[in-house]
C-alpha positions as CSV (number, residue, x, y, z in Angstrom):
1,M,-17.2,-37.4,-26.6
2,T,-14.5,-36.7,-24.1
3,T,-11.9,-36.1,-26.8
4,T,-14.3,-33.7,-28.7
5,L,-14.9,-31.7,-25.5
6,A,-11.2,-31.5,-24.7
7,Q,-10.5,-30.3,-28.3
8,L,-13.3,-27.7,-28.1
9,S,-11.8,-26.5,-24.8
10,T,-8.5,-26.0,-26.5
11,V,-10.1,-24.0,-29.2
12,F,-11.8,-21.7,-26.7
13,I,-8.6,-21.2,-24.7
14,Y,-6.8,-20.2,-27.9
15,A,-9.6,-17.7,-28.7
16,A,-9.3,-16.3,-25.2
17,M,-5.6,-15.9,-25.6
18,G,-6.1,-13.9,-28.8
19,I,-8.7,-11.7,-27.2
20,Y,-6.5,-11.1,-24.2
21,A,-3.6,-10.1,-26.5
22,L,-5.9,-7.5,-28.1
23,A,-7.0,-6.3,-24.7
24,F,-3.3,-6.0,-23.7
25,I,-2.6,-3.8,-26.8
26,A,-5.6,-1.6,-26.0
27,F,-4.5,-1.2,-22.3
28,A,-1.0,-0.3,-23.6
29,M,-2.5,2.3,-25.9
30,D,-4.4,3.8,-23.0
31,L,-1.1,4.1,-21.1
32,A,0.4,5.8,-24.1
33,R,-2.5,8.3,-24.1
34,R,-1.9,8.9,-20.4
35,G,1.7,9.6,-21.2
36,A,0.8,12.1,-23.9
37,R,-1.7,13.8,-21.5
38,A,1.0,14.2,-18.9
39,T,3.4,15.7,-21.5
40,A,0.7,18.1,-22.6
41,E,0.1,19.1,-18.9
42,E,3.8,19.7,-18.5
43,A,4.0,21.8,-21.7
44,A,1.1,23.9,-20.6
45,V,2.6,24.7,-17.2
46,V,6.3,25.1,-17.8
47,P,6.1,27.9,-20.5
48,S,3.8,29.9,-18.3
49,A,6.4,29.7,-15.5
50,V,9.1,30.8,-17.9
51,T,7.0,33.8,-18.9
52,R,6.3,34.8,-15.3
53,R,10.0,34.7,-14.5
54,A,10.8,36.8,-17.6
55,E,8.2,39.3,-16.6
56,A,9.4,39.5,-13.1
57,G,12.9,40.4,-14.2
58,A,13.8,44.1,-14.2
59,P,14.8,45.8,-17.5
60,A,18.5,46.4,-18.0
61,S,18.8,50.0,-16.7
62,A,21.9,50.1,-14.6
63,G,25.1,48.0,-14.9
64,V,25.9,46.9,-11.4
65,T,22.2,46.8,-10.4
66,T,21.3,44.7,-13.4
67,I,24.1,42.2,-12.7
68,T,23.1,41.9,-9.1
69,T,19.4,41.3,-10.0
70,A,20.4,38.7,-12.6
71,E,22.6,36.9,-10.1
72,A,19.8,36.9,-7.6
73,S,17.3,35.8,-10.1
74,G,19.5,33.0,-11.3
75,G,19.3,31.2,-7.9
76,S,15.6,31.9,-7.7
77,E,15.1,30.5,-11.2
78,R,16.8,27.2,-10.2
79,S,14.6,26.9,-7.1
80,S,11.6,28.0,-9.1
81,G,12.3,25.2,-11.7
82,T,12.4,22.6,-8.9
83,S,9.2,23.9,-7.3
84,T,7.5,24.1,-10.7
85,L,8.1,20.5,-11.5
86,T,7.0,19.5,-8.0
87,R,3.8,21.5,-8.3
88,L,3.3,20.0,-11.8
89,S,3.6,16.5,-10.5
90,A,1.3,17.1,-7.6
91,R,-1.2,18.8,-9.9
92,I,-1.4,15.9,-12.4
93,S,-1.4,13.2,-9.7
94,S,-4.2,14.9,-7.7
95,R,-6.3,15.3,-10.8
96,V,-6.0,11.7,-11.8
97,E,-6.6,10.5,-8.2
98,D,-9.8,12.5,-8.2
99,E,-10.8,10.8,-11.4
100,V,-10.1,7.4,-9.8
101,T,-12.1,8.3,-6.8
102,N,-15.0,10.1,-8.4
103,G,-15.1,8.3,-11.8
104,G,-13.5,10.5,-14.4
105,S,-13.6,10.2,-18.2
106,V,-12.4,6.9,-19.6
107,S,-10.7,6.8,-23.0
108,V,-11.9,4.7,-25.9
109,A,-8.9,2.5,-25.6
110,M,-9.6,1.8,-22.0
111,R,-13.3,1.0,-22.6
112,T,-12.3,-1.3,-25.5
113,A,-9.6,-3.0,-23.5
114,F,-12.0,-3.7,-20.6
115,T,-14.7,-4.9,-22.9
116,L,-12.2,-7.3,-24.6
117,T,-11.1,-8.5,-21.2
118,I,-14.7,-9.4,-20.2
119,I,-15.2,-11.2,-23.6
120,G,-11.9,-13.1,-23.2
121,F,-12.8,-14.0,-19.7
122,T,-16.1,-15.5,-21.0
123,F,-14.2,-17.6,-23.6
124,H,-11.7,-18.6,-20.9
125,L,-14.5,-19.7,-18.6
126,V,-16.2,-21.8,-21.2
127,S,-12.8,-23.5,-22.0
128,T,-12.2,-24.3,-18.4
129,V,-15.8,-25.7,-17.9
130,L,-15.5,-27.8,-21.0
131,R,-12.2,-29.2,-19.8
132,G,-13.8,-30.1,-16.4
133,V,-16.8,-31.8,-18.2
134,A,-14.5,-33.7,-20.5
135,A,-12.5,-35.0,-17.5
136,D,-15.6,-35.5,-15.3
137,R,-13.9,-33.7,-12.4
138,V,-12.6,-30.3,-11.3
139,P,-10.3,-28.8,-14.0
140,W,-7.1,-28.3,-11.9
141,A,-5.5,-31.8,-11.4
142,N,-2.3,-31.1,-13.4
143,M,-0.1,-28.2,-14.6
144,W,-2.1,-27.5,-17.7
145,E,-5.5,-27.4,-16.0
146,F,-4.0,-25.5,-13.0
147,S,-2.7,-22.9,-15.5
148,M,-6.1,-22.6,-17.2
149,T,-8.0,-22.2,-13.9
150,G,-5.3,-20.1,-12.2
151,T,-5.2,-17.5,-15.0
152,L,-9.0,-17.5,-15.2
153,V,-9.2,-16.6,-11.5
154,I,-6.5,-13.9,-11.9
155,I,-8.7,-12.2,-14.6
156,G,-11.8,-12.8,-12.5
157,V,-10.2,-11.1,-9.4
158,F,-9.0,-8.2,-11.6
159,L,-12.6,-7.7,-12.8
160,L,-14.0,-8.2,-9.3
161,V,-11.7,-5.7,-7.7
162,N,-12.7,-3.1,-10.3
163,L,-16.3,-3.2,-8.9
164,R,-14.9,-1.6,-5.7
165,F,-11.8,0.2,-6.8
166,D,-11.0,1.6,-10.2
167,V,-7.8,-0.2,-11.0
168,K,-8.2,-0.6,-14.8
169,Y,-4.8,1.1,-15.2
170,L,-3.3,-2.3,-14.1
171,G,-4.8,-4.0,-17.2
172,T,-1.5,-3.9,-19.1
173,F,0.4,-5.6,-16.3
174,V,-2.3,-8.2,-15.4
175,L,-3.1,-9.1,-19.1
176,G,0.6,-9.2,-19.9
177,L,1.2,-11.7,-17.1
178,V,-1.8,-13.8,-18.0
179,C,-0.8,-13.9,-21.7
180,I,2.8,-15.0,-20.8
181,L,1.5,-17.7,-18.4
182,L,-1.0,-19.1,-20.9
183,M,1.6,-19.1,-23.7
184,I,4.1,-21.0,-21.5
185,A,1.3,-23.4,-20.5
186,T,0.2,-24.2,-24.1
187,V,3.8,-24.8,-25.1
188,R,5.1,-26.7,-22.1
189,Y,2.2,-28.0,-19.9
190,Y,-0.5,-29.3,-22.2
191,V,-1.6,-32.9,-21.6
192,P,-4.7,-34.8,-22.7
193,V,-7.4,-35.7,-20.3
194,V,-6.3,-38.6,-18.0
195,P,-7.9,-40.2,-14.9
196,L,-6.9,-38.9,-11.4
197,P,-4.1,-40.6,-9.5
198,P,-5.4,-42.3,-6.4
199,A,-3.9,-39.7,-4.0
200,L,-5.9,-36.9,-5.7
201,Q,-9.2,-38.7,-5.6
202,S,-10.4,-36.7,-2.6
203,Y,-12.7,-33.8,-1.9
204,W,-9.6,-32.0,-0.6
205,L,-8.6,-31.6,-4.2
206,V,-11.5,-29.1,-4.6
207,I,-10.8,-27.3,-1.3
208,H,-7.0,-27.2,-1.1
209,I,-6.3,-26.3,-4.7
210,M,-9.1,-23.8,-5.1
211,V,-8.0,-21.7,-2.2
212,A,-4.4,-21.9,-3.5
213,I,-5.6,-20.6,-6.8
214,L,-7.5,-17.8,-5.1
215,G,-4.5,-16.9,-3.0
216,T,-2.2,-16.8,-6.1
217,A,-4.7,-14.6,-8.0
218,F,-4.8,-12.0,-5.2
219,F,-1.0,-12.1,-4.9
220,A,-0.7,-11.5,-8.7
221,L,-2.8,-8.4,-8.4
222,G,-0.9,-7.3,-5.4
223,F,2.4,-7.9,-7.3
224,A,1.1,-5.6,-10.1
225,L,0.2,-2.8,-7.6
226,S,3.5,-3.2,-5.7
227,G,5.6,-3.1,-9.0
228,L,3.7,0.0,-10.1
229,Q,4.3,1.5,-6.6
230,L,8.1,1.0,-7.1
231,L,8.0,2.7,-10.5
232,Q,5.9,5.6,-9.1
233,A,8.2,6.1,-6.1
234,R,11.1,6.4,-8.5
235,R,9.2,8.9,-10.6
236,E,8.3,11.0,-7.6
237,R,12.0,11.1,-6.5
238,Q,13.0,12.2,-10.0
239,A,10.4,15.0,-9.8
240,E,11.6,16.2,-6.5
241,E,15.2,16.3,-7.7
242,S,14.2,17.9,-11.0
243,R,15.5,15.0,-13.0
244,P,14.1,13.8,-16.3
245,Q,11.3,11.2,-16.0
246,Q,11.3,8.2,-18.3
247,F,7.7,7.0,-18.1
248,K,5.4,10.0,-18.4
249,F,2.2,7.9,-18.0
250,L,3.1,7.4,-14.3
251,A,2.2,11.0,-13.6
252,T,-1.4,10.2,-14.5
253,L,-1.7,7.3,-12.1
254,P,-2.4,7.3,-8.3
255,G,0.5,8.2,-6.0
256,T,2.7,5.7,-4.0
257,K,0.5,5.9,-0.9
258,T,-2.7,5.0,-2.8
259,L,-0.9,2.2,-4.6
260,E,0.6,0.9,-1.4
261,N,-2.7,0.9,0.5
262,L,-4.4,-1.0,-2.4
263,A,-1.6,-3.5,-2.6
264,Y,-1.7,-4.1,1.1
265,R,-5.5,-4.8,1.1
266,V,-5.2,-7.2,-1.9
267,N,-2.1,-9.0,-0.5
268,I,-3.7,-9.5,2.9
269,I,-6.7,-11.2,1.3
270,G,-4.2,-13.4,-0.6
271,F,-2.4,-14.2,2.6
272,I,-5.6,-15.4,4.3
273,F,-6.3,-17.7,1.4
274,W,-2.7,-19.0,1.4
275,T,-2.8,-19.6,5.2
276,F,-5.9,-21.8,4.6
277,T,-4.0,-23.5,1.7
278,L,-1.2,-24.4,4.2
279,I,-3.6,-25.7,6.8
280,A,-5.8,-27.6,4.3
281,G,-2.7,-29.2,2.7
282,A,-1.5,-30.5,6.1
283,I,-4.9,-32.0,6.8
284,W,-5.0,-33.6,3.3
285,A,-1.5,-34.9,3.8
286,E,-2.5,-36.6,7.0
287,K,-5.4,-38.3,5.3
288,A,-3.4,-39.4,2.3
289,W,0.0,-40.2,3.7
290,G,-0.6,-40.5,7.5
291,R,1.4,-37.4,8.5
292,Y,0.7,-33.6,8.6
293,W,4.2,-32.5,7.6
294,G,7.0,-34.3,5.9
295,W,9.4,-31.6,4.6
296,D,8.4,-32.4,1.0
297,T,9.8,-29.8,-1.4
298,K,6.3,-28.5,-2.2
299,E,5.4,-28.3,1.4
300,V,8.6,-26.3,2.2
301,W,8.0,-23.8,-0.6
302,T,4.4,-23.3,0.4
303,F,5.6,-22.5,3.9
304,I,8.4,-20.2,2.5
305,I,5.8,-18.2,0.6
306,W,3.7,-17.9,3.7
307,V,6.7,-16.6,5.7
308,I,7.5,-14.0,3.1
309,Y,4.0,-12.6,3.0
310,A,3.8,-12.8,6.8
311,G,7.0,-10.7,6.9
312,Y,5.4,-8.3,4.3
313,I,2.3,-7.8,6.5
314,H,4.5,-7.3,9.6
315,A,6.8,-4.9,7.7
316,R,3.8,-2.9,6.4
317,A,2.5,-2.6,9.9
318,T,5.9,-1.3,11.0
319,R,6.2,2.4,9.9
320,G,9.9,2.1,9.3
321,W,9.4,-0.6,6.6
322,R,6.6,1.1,4.7
323,G,7.0,2.3,1.1
324,S,9.5,0.7,-1.2
325,R,10.8,-1.8,1.3
326,S,7.5,-3.5,1.9
327,A,6.7,-3.3,-1.9
328,W,9.9,-5.2,-2.6
329,L,8.8,-7.9,-0.1
330,A,5.6,-8.3,-2.1
331,V,7.5,-8.6,-5.3
332,I,9.8,-11.2,-3.8
333,G,6.8,-13.1,-2.4
334,F,5.1,-13.3,-5.8
335,S,8.4,-14.4,-7.4
336,A,8.5,-17.2,-4.9
337,V,4.9,-18.1,-5.9
338,M,6.0,-18.3,-9.5
339,F,9.1,-20.3,-8.6
340,N,6.9,-22.7,-6.7
341,F,4.5,-23.0,-9.7
342,G,7.0,-23.2,-12.6
343,I,10.1,-24.7,-11.1
344,V,9.2,-26.8,-8.0
345,N,6.2,-28.4,-9.7
346,V,8.1,-29.4,-12.8
347,F,11.7,-30.1,-11.8
348,F,11.6,-31.2,-8.1
349,H,10.3,-34.7,-7.5
350,G,8.4,-35.7,-4.4
351,L,5.0,-36.7,-3.1
352,H,3.5,-33.7,-4.8
353,S,4.7,-34.6,-8.3
354,Y,1.3,-34.4,-10.1
355,S,2.2,-32.1,-12.9
356,G,1.1,-34.7,-15.5
357,L,4.2,-34.0,-17.6
């Protein structure tokens, strides 16, 4: 019975991965549609500006006067070009931010992607529950189970945040991350159901690991927002300097300030969970090994992650470190989370070596 449930769990997780891949493609198609819309907006504005400049020019009636007018208009055309691109960027961004705030039209690709995400989440949830039933315990005692539950919670947090804020535009980044993590897990981390080691046979397994998973999920969403903020800041600088913009779809997404504020709210929730992870881990360590802190590699990296995000929150509260600087700290913080998960858990040996590999 246990083997059958474990195999059924694997079937459901493979199905969830396939659905997530389709959702990722649909989210990417929506971004492509956004890019096409931004290009159309630009095409609609720029020709009209050219026409207005042409109509404003005086007809060639006098030699010296015509040359002087042309010279004067040359400088004004250059400044007009810069201001036109700036106005265009502001016009598109304000329109899309209004859609995000007031609920604008949603493309077929976006609706399809979000529906597929919900369906994939359902399959993923069934797979995780079946694994827990097969093991007769919570399904996060080794790297494979932690990967299953962790990615499930990432998708769950993404869906939950969308109930309050419309952040569906993050779907490509969130689904892409989840697909990569699940593919790595299926190739490298899969293990059959085995009994718990004695040190893990504690109710702290439920508390400590669950809050760590929740913290990681919120950090993942904050990472996506901060990464998008960095790209958006680059696009806004290019627009101000009248330089070509590589990713047109960014013009249809919220501006850097909106993305920064959302990232801060999400990351601070993740930081609260991670703080409790650190505290709960110390309490569990005292019960299991007779000491609260022993400088084990896992303990050290958990503390390093806490310090990075504490620095991010402090930097965000300091006006001089807002914007791209604080966004980079959030990116570095999540990179440390992934290093802790994928490298420390697997290649560093210590008291926390419970990967099951």
